[in-house]
N, C-alpha and C positions, 0 to 999 in steps of 0.2 A: 180441121184436121183433127182427126181423136187419136184417143192414148187406144195400146192393144194393153192383152192381160198374158200373161203365161198360162196356160191350163195344166204343167208341172204345178207350180209354188207359187204362185196366185202372185210373185212381179208382176206393176206396173208399167209399160212403159211411157213414161210421159214427155210428150211433146215439147211442152216446155222446158224440159230440163235436159232433154238429150241423156246419153251419158260419156261422158265428159272422162271418164275412165278409160271409155274405147272409145275414143276421140270422135265421138257426135256427139257436132253444135248442136247447143237449147233452138230449138225452133225446128229440126228436123222433121219429115214427113215420115214414119214406117215404114211408110212404101221405100224411103230414099235410104235407107240402110243397108249396106251391101247384104248380100245371103249371106256370108258366112260369119255373121254376127251371132252372138248366145246372149242368152241370157243371164245377167250378170249375179244372180241367185242361185240358177242347179246349171246351168252350161244347156239347157235347151236350144235348140232351136230355132230361128225365124220362122219356121213353118207350125212350130206349137203354140201361134202367140193368139190368138182373135179378139177383134178388132170390138173398142169397150163402145158402145152406143147413147146418145146424150141423151 
């Protein structure tokens, strides 16, 4: 499971951390996040994120 980066503000969604403020548990794959989830930094949509390749 790779992390994802917001192409607008650079926020990195880290699978190991999740997004607890939005109710996303640590270990949740980006693909499993609800489609209406937004970037915690800028409010961008999930579609504005790109996969970070290792």
